[in-house]
C-alpha positions as CSV (number, residue, x, y, z in Angstrom):
1,M,-41.4,38.5,-106.2
2,S,-41.1,41.4,-103.8
3,H,-44.8,41.2,-103.2
4,K,-44.5,37.7,-101.9
5,Y,-41.8,38.8,-99.4
6,I,-43.9,41.7,-98.3
7,L,-46.9,39.4,-97.9
8,L,-44.8,36.9,-95.9
9,F,-43.3,39.6,-93.8
10,S,-46.7,41.2,-93.0
11,I,-48.2,37.8,-92.1
12,L,-45.3,36.9,-89.8
13,F,-45.2,40.2,-88.0
14,S,-48.8,41.3,-88.1
15,G,-49.7,39.6,-84.8
16,S,-50.4,41.8,-81.8
17,A,-48.5,41.4,-78.6
18,F,-50.7,40.2,-75.8
19,S,-49.8,40.4,-72.2
20,Q,-51.6,39.8,-68.9
21,A,-51.5,42.1,-65.9
22,V,-49.3,40.8,-63.2
23,K,-51.0,40.5,-59.9
24,D,-49.2,41.3,-56.7
25,T,-47.9,38.0,-55.6
26,P,-45.9,37.5,-52.4
27,T,-42.2,36.9,-52.9
28,V,-41.0,33.8,-51.1
29,T,-37.4,34.2,-49.9
30,R,-35.4,31.3,-48.7
31,Q,-32.8,32.4,-46.3
32,V,-30.5,29.5,-45.9
33,E,-27.6,29.8,-43.5
34,S,-24.5,27.7,-44.3
35,P,-22.6,26.2,-41.4
36,D,-19.7,28.5,-40.4
37,N,-17.4,25.6,-39.7
38,L,-17.1,24.1,-43.2
39,T,-13.5,25.2,-43.6
40,T,-12.5,23.6,-40.3
41,F,-14.3,20.4,-41.3
42,Y,-12.6,20.2,-44.7
43,R,-9.2,20.9,-43.1
44,D,-9.7,18.2,-40.4
45,L,-10.9,15.7,-43.0
46,S,-7.8,16.1,-45.2
47,Q,-5.3,16.2,-42.2
48,S,-6.8,13.0,-40.7
49,F,-6.6,11.0,-43.9
50,N,-4.2,8.0,-43.6
51,T,-1.9,8.3,-46.6
52,R,0.4,5.3,-45.8
53,N,-1.6,2.8,-47.9
54,F,-1.6,5.0,-51.0
55,V,2.0,6.1,-51.4
56,G,3.2,5.2,-54.9
57,K,-0.3,4.7,-56.2
58,G,-0.3,8.0,-58.2
59,D,-3.2,10.4,-58.4
60,L,-6.4,9.2,-56.7
61,S,-9.7,10.9,-56.3
62,C,-13.3,10.4,-55.4
63,V,-16.4,12.3,-54.6
64,L,-17.6,12.0,-51.1
65,S,-21.4,12.4,-50.6
66,F,-23.3,12.6,-47.3
67,T,-26.4,14.2,-45.7
68,I,-26.5,16.1,-42.5
69,E,-30.0,15.5,-41.0
70,K,-32.1,18.0,-39.0
71,D,-30.8,16.4,-35.8
72,G,-27.2,16.7,-36.8
73,S,-26.6,13.1,-37.6
74,M,-24.7,12.1,-40.8
75,T,-26.4,9.7,-43.1
76,R,-26.2,8.4,-46.7
77,I,-22.4,8.4,-46.7
78,S,-20.8,7.2,-50.0
79,A,-17.7,7.7,-52.0
80,A,-17.5,7.3,-55.8
81,G,-14.1,6.9,-57.4
82,D,-12.0,4.4,-59.3
83,N,-10.1,2.9,-56.4
84,Q,-12.4,1.2,-53.9
85,Q,-9.7,1.0,-51.2
86,F,-9.3,4.7,-51.4
87,N,-13.1,5.3,-51.3
88,N,-13.3,3.1,-48.1
89,E,-10.5,5.0,-46.4
90,V,-12.1,8.4,-47.2
91,I,-15.4,7.1,-45.7
92,K,-13.6,5.8,-42.6
93,T,-11.8,9.1,-42.2
94,L,-15.1,11.0,-42.5
95,K,-16.6,8.9,-39.7
96,R,-13.5,9.2,-37.5
97,I,-13.0,13.0,-37.4
98,R,-14.2,15.0,-34.5
99,T,-15.3,18.1,-36.3
100,K,-18.9,17.8,-37.2
101,I,-20.8,20.0,-39.7
102,K,-23.4,22.1,-38.0
103,V,-27.0,21.7,-39.1
104,R,-28.2,24.1,-41.8
105,L,-30.9,26.6,-41.0
106,E,-33.6,27.9,-43.3
107,N,-35.6,30.8,-41.8
108,G,-34.3,29.8,-38.4
109,Q,-35.4,26.2,-38.7
110,P,-33.0,23.2,-39.1
111,I,-33.1,21.4,-42.4
112,A,-31.4,18.4,-43.9
113,A,-28.6,19.2,-46.3
114,N,-26.7,17.1,-48.9
115,Y,-23.0,17.6,-49.4
116,R,-20.7,16.5,-52.2
117,L,-17.0,16.9,-51.5
118,P,-14.3,16.1,-54.1
119,F,-11.4,14.4,-52.4
120,R,-8.0,14.0,-54.1
121,F,-4.7,12.5,-53.1
122,N,-1.5,12.8,-55.2
123,D,1.7,11.4,-53.9
124,N,3.9,13.4,-56.4
């Protein structure tokens, strides 16, 4: 019986390890700069939100999604949450605020960037 285990063990572990030489390949680095005004943008968004229509409605939340294009324009704006009236108000607020997110830079060049922002209101 022990011969069977020895045979099985030797078959399983008798293979040689093969490896290939690694060629010198250039490393690609992506230096992406985040806009420095995100904190200001988030603060202005939350302070500009009109809460009057939602007092007494409890805990409301949504996820706000949008894209800042290379030219700085905001596109693909959407809000996903359970309360459609709340979602619409968050989108209106986003379009209304004056603080705009600066364009992201990658290696010094502007790039389009997608953002997802959780937005929550609790009247308690």
